C-alpha atoms as one frame of an Amber mdcrd trajectory, in Angstrom:
protein
   0.000   0.000   0.000   1.335   3.420  -0.906   2.286   5.701   1.977   1.294
   9.319   1.628   3.474  11.574   3.720   2.246  14.765   2.142  -1.126  14.689
   3.868  -1.982  17.239   6.563  -2.754  14.460   9.022   0.751  13.034   8.644
   2.294  16.462   9.269   0.185  17.001  12.375   0.972  13.546  13.788   4.692
  14.026  13.135   4.650  17.476  14.778   2.840  16.114  17.844   5.322  13.250
  18.161   8.293  15.624  17.919   6.807  17.933  20.552   6.320  14.973  22.887
   9.849  13.667  22.316  11.550  17.053  22.662   9.360  17.971  25.638  10.222
  14.712  27.327  13.945  15.281  26.785  13.757  18.838  28.156  11.731  17.712
  31.166  14.286  14.991  31.901  17.196  17.440  31.603  15.450  20.011  33.814
  14.772  17.378  36.455  18.247  15.860  36.366  19.976  19.273  36.448  17.681
  20.867  39.036  20.081  20.460  41.962  23.003  21.827  39.970  20.964  24.819
  38.749  19.809  25.572  42.294  23.376  25.382  43.591  24.628  27.681  40.831
  21.938  30.224  41.722  22.999  30.118  45.380  26.643  30.632  44.464  25.780
  33.528  42.160  23.916  35.332  44.949  26.809  34.752  47.332  29.232  36.140
  44.749  27.039  39.213  44.202  26.876  39.974  47.932  30.601  39.419  48.344
  31.330  41.692  45.378  29.381  44.566  46.938  31.174  43.896  50.228  34.495
  44.405  48.438  35.448  40.719  48.320  36.240  40.101  44.666  39.047  39.451
  42.195  38.893  42.778  40.374  41.816  43.757  38.220  42.550  47.296  37.007
  39.500  47.526  34.764  37.258  44.488  35.046  34.640  43.353  37.548  35.541
  39.817  38.617  33.795  37.673  41.237  35.607  35.443  43.689  35.939  31.971
  42.191  32.793  29.846  42.391  34.748  27.041  44.027  35.449  29.175  47.117
  32.380  31.462  47.077  30.494  29.576  49.790  33.527  29.442  52.092  34.218
  33.150  51.550  30.562  33.973  52.160  30.525  32.102  55.466  33.730  33.838
  56.572  33.114  37.384  55.344  29.373  37.711  55.987  29.292  37.645  59.760
  25.552  38.139  60.164  22.390  37.735  58.090  19.334  39.663  59.200  15.728
  39.707  58.007  13.842  42.924  58.693  10.051  42.948  58.500   8.948  46.259
  57.011   5.340  47.391  57.421   3.623  50.761  57.058   6.860  52.738  56.966
   8.572  51.024  59.883  10.755  48.046  60.714   8.461  46.049  63.007  10.642
  42.971  63.512  14.300  42.033  63.129  15.263  38.358  62.889  18.644  36.703
  62.944  19.527  34.050  60.391  18.813  31.336  62.931  15.417  32.749  63.868
  14.381  33.188  60.251  15.540  29.701  59.256  13.693  28.137  62.195  10.534
  29.795  60.892  10.967  29.275  57.130  13.741  26.655  56.590  15.288  29.124
  54.122  18.561  31.050  54.086  17.971  34.827  54.195  20.127  35.400  51.106
  17.650  33.295  49.102  14.694  35.583  49.814  13.040  36.459  46.499  13.086
  40.257  46.294  10.607  40.302  43.402   8.048  38.303  45.387   8.558  40.546
  48.408   7.917  43.635  46.284   4.639  42.083  45.118   3.733  41.202  48.708
   4.369  44.783  49.772   1.945  46.068  47.122  -0.710  43.596  48.252  -0.326
  43.735  52.043   2.012  46.604  52.896   4.428  44.122  54.513   7.765  42.957
  53.189  10.853  40.997  54.250  14.116  42.911  53.812  17.318  40.831  53.865
  20.419  42.575  55.194  23.924  41.120  55.225  26.565  42.327  57.658  30.292
  41.940  57.215  33.612  43.720  57.295  35.164  45.637  54.442  38.775  44.784
  53.519  39.667  47.841  55.662  37.823  46.424  58.680  34.773  48.716  58.648
  31.360  47.203  59.419  29.372  47.114  56.178  25.713  46.339  55.457  24.661
  44.906  52.079  21.070  45.219  50.840  19.507  43.691  47.707  17.459  45.917
  45.386  15.385  45.240  42.267  13.742  47.383  39.590  12.868  47.759  35.921
  15.193  48.782  33.118  14.388  49.550  29.497  13.540  45.984  28.475  13.323
  43.855  31.598  14.354  43.460  35.220  17.453  45.033  36.721  18.789  44.337
  40.207  21.736  44.851  42.464  23.368  44.761  45.869  24.453  47.982  47.559
  26.846  48.067  50.514  26.706  50.945  52.986  28.183  51.811  56.348  26.083
  52.818  59.363  25.861  56.390  58.007  24.424  55.032  54.736  27.483  56.041
  52.739  27.964  53.650  49.839  30.950  51.341  50.202  30.336  49.096  47.205
  27.748  48.129  44.602  26.966  45.413  42.115  24.335  45.773  39.381  23.025
  43.306  36.816  20.224  42.996  34.283  18.139  40.478  32.381  17.971  42.011
  28.922  19.364  45.536  28.596  20.963  46.690  25.329  24.596  45.520  24.908
  27.015  48.433  24.989  24.363  50.743  26.433  22.085  49.834  29.358  23.903
  46.534  29.829  26.897  48.562  30.993  25.360  48.980  34.437  27.327  45.819
  35.300  30.603  47.322  34.137  33.067  48.236  36.832  33.494  51.867  35.734
  29.795  52.478  36.411  29.552  50.516  39.660  32.708  52.089  41.089  31.212
  55.576  40.690  28.806  54.843  43.552  31.601  54.339  46.084  31.526  57.122
  48.677  28.169  58.544  47.585  25.843  59.588  50.397  22.242  58.423  50.663
  21.266  60.707  53.571  21.490  64.451  54.033  23.217  65.910  57.074  19.754
  66.172  58.636  19.170  62.450  58.083  16.720  62.789  55.187  16.967  59.986
  52.622  17.828  61.348  49.154  19.013  58.246  47.331  21.306  58.525  44.335
  20.274  59.813  40.912  21.917  58.492  37.750  22.061  61.923  36.144  22.370
  62.765  32.470  24.471  65.893  32.096  25.877  65.564  35.590  28.282  68.446
  36.263  30.661  65.986  37.948  31.468  63.348  35.249  34.411  61.930  37.203
  32.234  61.604  40.327  34.684  63.290  42.660  31.875  65.128  44.461  30.314
  62.657  46.878  27.629  64.755  48.540  25.588  65.681  45.461  23.496  62.472
  45.471  24.311  61.895  41.798  26.480  59.724  39.565  27.087  60.238  35.871
  24.730  58.420  33.492  25.786  55.977  30.791  25.492  57.591  27.365  22.425
  56.392  25.463  20.962  54.596  28.481  18.575  57.105  29.999  15.750  54.680
  30.787  18.059  52.058  32.296  19.719  54.769  34.378  16.314  55.985  35.542
  15.573  52.388  36.552  18.721  52.258  38.688  17.772  55.582  40.290  14.258
  54.351  41.037  15.251  51.009  42.560  17.838  52.672  44.804  15.328  55.226
  46.077  12.451  52.751  46.350  14.245  49.771  47.916  17.130  51.274  49.897
  14.787  53.870  51.351  12.962  51.089  53.209  16.082  50.393  55.279  16.362
  53.937  56.661  14.460  53.180  59.937  16.939  50.374  60.691  19.962  52.637
  60.271  18.373  55.411  62.303  17.856  52.890  65.112  21.556  52.028  64.973
  22.280  55.579  66.092  19.947  55.409  69.086
């Protein structure tokens, strides 16, 4: 009997079979690699926090993480305390240690999903704020906070390290899909280094944040009390996203730092 492979039914059956086969292969790979993917995500977060803390392998021009093989060990040594602050209605209503938070949730504080917490804040007014405490290479106590926002095309995020006066001591930024050579340059060292020494609070203790400013009169960022850093050329919307996430997310931590002074 003659086989007709040019019929629509044959094409549909073949397409369905291929979808099933390919889907099965992908499902198997996702399942078998799940533990490795999860571990890689943990290491990446540890590397990001360490980078902001000043623990990295930077050379003269490039931003380089500590090696993945030693990231967990370095994290355990350099991050001396992990805190979870419960923010509600403009105040920090509860502060938990790592041990207290893990007893309640069985989750490490550094794995808190910032995106989900932002959604929770919109829905309930309450949010968990992770805060990581360590020492800078110079021995100063440093606090690292995660932030998240929206760039031109997709999500942007970062970790900002400050001292008890909320003066920036380090920063790491990343993105999901910003334009190469333009907005994607927020993860370049020359941009991240500009934040070092910038103040987030006025002398009166009012939170100002930091604006990524187009046409900033201080392109080399030597002035550290103007609450501005120079923008990346051609990346206005991404820069505005960085400005917004700093003001929106870091501003929530202000009550904690004011309490440190009391």
